[in-house]
N, C-alpha and C positions, 0 to 999 in steps of 0.2 A: 527209404527210405526207402508197396506194398511194395540193392543194392545191392547198380548196385544197385538200397540200400542199393544196391546194385543188384540194386538188387535189388532199390530199395524198393517184384513180383511178388524186386518184389517188393515203390517205392516207391491200408484205407483203399477204398474204390473211388477214387476221385479226385500227385501229385500230379482234377480235371483237366483234361486235354492238356498236357502238363505245363501250365504255367505254375502249378504246383507238383511236387513230385510223386509219382506213384511207381515204384520200383517194379512193379510186377506187370504193369501193363504201359504199352506205349503205342498210340496209334488207336484207330476206330475198331470196334468189334467188326471182325469179318471183312476188313478192308481188301485183303487180298482176293478174296472170292467175289467182291463186288464188281470187279473189272472183268471177269467172265473171260472168254477166250479172245475178245476184241475189245478195243478202246477208241473212241472218237475224240480227237484232240479239240481241246476247247481253247478260248483267247486265253493267253497268258501261261499256257502249259509250256512246259520244257520236258525233255525227255528224261532228264534225271528225275523231276518230281513226279512223272508219271510212273517211272520205275519203283520209286519209293511208295507211291500210292498204292500200287499193284502188288507190291511184295516181291518184285524181281530185280535182278542186277540190270543197270542200264546198258551194260556191256551186252548181255544177252538180249535185251530187248532191241537194241541196235541191231545186233546181228540178225535177230529173227525178222527183222524189216529191211535187211540190206541198207542201212542207214550209216553212211560214214562221217567222219570228221568234216565240219564242226557239227554234226548232229542237229541239222536243221529240220524242223517239223512245221506244219502249218495247220491252222484250225480247220476242222472238217475232215483232216486225215484220219483214215482208219489204220490202227496199229494191231498187229497180231501179239497177244501176250504169250510168252512162252509157257509151256504146261509144266506142272510140278514134276520134280524128280523125287528120288528117295534116299534117305540118310539112316544109317544104322547107328543107333545110339551106343556110346562106349561108356565103360565104367568110369565114374567119376564127373560125368557131364550133365548139365542141367539144360532146361529148355531155354533159358536166356542165352547162354553161351552159343548153343547151336542156332537160334535166331540171328544172334549177332553175326555169326560166321557166314550166314546166308543173306546178310543185307535185309533181314526181316524183322518186324517187331515180334515181341512175345505173343502179343494177341492175336495177330496175323497167323503165326505158326500154330498156335493152339487151334485157332478157328478151321485152319486148313486140315487139321487131323482130329477135330471133334473131341478136343481134351477141354475138361472144365477145371478151374481151380480146385486144389492148389497145383494143378499141372504135374501130377506124378508120372514120371517115365522111368524105364529100367533098361539095363544093357541088353542088347540084342533087338530091342524093339525098333521097327522101321518106322520112320516119319516121312510123311510128304513134304518136300521142301521146294523152294523156287531159288533159282540163281546158283551159280558155281560156287562149291563151298571153299573157304579158306580153311586154314588150320584151326580146329576147334580145341581149344585149351580145357583142361578140367578147371572146375569151380576153384578161384584163389582162395588163398586162407581168409581174407577178410569177410568173404561171404558167409562164413559160419556166424557171423554177427550181423547179418544184414538181411532185410526182408527177402533178397533173391534167394537166400537159403530156403525159402519155401518152395522154389521151383526144383524139387528134389529128384533124385534118382533112386529107385528101389533097386535091390540086388535081385530081385525075381518079380515076375508079374503078381500083383496082390490076388489072393484067391478071393477075397471079399472086400468090398468097398462100402463102409457103412454111410449112411446118409449124412450129409454135411451138418455139422452142429454148429452152435453158435460159439464164437472164439470166447475163451476164458477172459474175465476181465482182468485188466492190466494190474500189476501189483501195486500196493500203497506206495506212495512217494517216499516213505520212511523206510522202506526195505532195502537199506543199503545203496540208496541212490546217492550220487556225488552232489556236492553243492553247486547248482549250475548256476551261471550268471547269464544276463542277455548278452547275445553275440553281437548285437547292434541295436541301439536305442532308436525307436520310431514307432509310428501308427501301426497296429496291427490291422491290416486291411482285410484279412480273412482269418478265422480262428479253426482250430481243431474241431472235428465232428461233423455232424450232418449239415449240409449246405442247402440254401434255398433252392428249390427246383430239383433237388435230388442231388445223389452223389455224396462224397464224404471226403474229408481232408484229414490226413495223419499229423498235420503240424500247423504252424502258423506262417502266413506271408506277411512280412514286415517292410512297410515303406522305406526307402533308403535314397540316398544321393549318390550319383555316379562316383565311384573311387572311394566311398566312405568305407573305414576300416571294418572288417568282419573279423571278430575275435573269437577264439576257442571258449566254449562255454564252460569247460571244465579241464582239468589236466588230462592228458591221455596221449595215445599214439595215432598218427595219421594212418589210416589203412586204405584210403583211396583219395587220389587227387587227379582228376582228368575230366574228359568230356565224352566219353565213349557212349553215354546213355542218351538216347534220342530225346530231345525236348528239354533236358534239364540243364543244359549249359554247363558252365565250369563248376563242378561239384567237388566238395571236400566231405570225407567221412572220418571222423574221430572216434576211436574206441576208448572207453574209460574203464575204471576199475568195475568189477560186478557185472561185466558183460552188458554195460550200457554203451550206446552209441547215440552220438548226434550228427546230423547232416546239415549242410549249408550249401544251397544251390543258387544257380543263376549269377554266379560272380563274373566280374569282368576280368579278372586276373587271380591267378592263384600264386600264393607266396609260400607254400609248403610242398613236400614231396612225401611219397609213401615212406613209411618208417621213420619220419620225424616225431620226436617227442615234443610236445607243446605243454606250456603252463596256462591256467586260467587266465584269459585276457591277453594271450598271444595273438598278434595278428596274423591270420592265416589266409585272408584273401581281400580284394577289393569288390565292393558291391557292384552290379552291373544289371544287364537285361538280356543275358544270353540264354540260349535255348529257345523255348517257346514263351518266355516272359514278354509280356506287352508294356511294361514299364520297369524301371529300375527298383528292385526289390530284393529281398533275401527270403528265400523258402527255408524254414527251419524246422527240424524234427529232432524229437527225443525218443529213443527207443530202448527197452529192456530186451536185449536179444533182438527178437523180430516183432516184439509187441510195441505197438506206438503208445506213447503216454502224452496226455495232454500237457503241454509246456505251462499252462497255467497253474498245474500243481507243482511247479518248481521254479518259476520267475515271479518275482514280486511285480 
């Protein structure tokens, strides 16, 4: 919502190459390393696209290669990829925020530093990064109720890291869950859980018409409304009683702002195909804290 969630790192393993949301991962594994020290321009490449693919700032990429405005490149041209710098983790930061500040994906930054889920970092730790850093803010309050909270910062290096264990089963639907309603009625074109060919989804993808109303599934507070998460498009997160969170992605237009209180059925957005969506759709998740729950358990 693996929110955001924005985190939604944290936002399931598979919101797959994100026409569906995976808050913990955006981009292919090891994408930054795949470019190496040099990259040969291919047909259709732009400087900005290459910079994103290689996990560097396009400004740094242009400067490294002496390319000025309008930043024209040609197929067959060889570009030098700027080497990584280092960044010292500050208290209250997480991997998502540091990656965002360096125009990298979480997965690229993790791969560059040999980090494995749940991507635990700690103050004082030095990370290899690419690109000139912008200001890195501490994780906002809403991330405490989002999958990105899994990209956590420890106060000191852990002395012992146990082997990864299977996540606990999600709580039963009756355990204090709000009475959720459909955010938009349509054909469910992909469902929660394991997917054919591998991967996993933490929510539903619902077919929609462009501009169709997207409505809050339950009363709550808007804790995120924006498009900062690569691949997810215009995204809304609503926090409900009992630490439940719903996510609504790929909208064409948002009609709410952070802090708005919404009732069940309040229109919060218009359906669209923003981000990496290949058709008009709504990607919808229900989470209790950071744990995804099958919408089928809550929607008739």
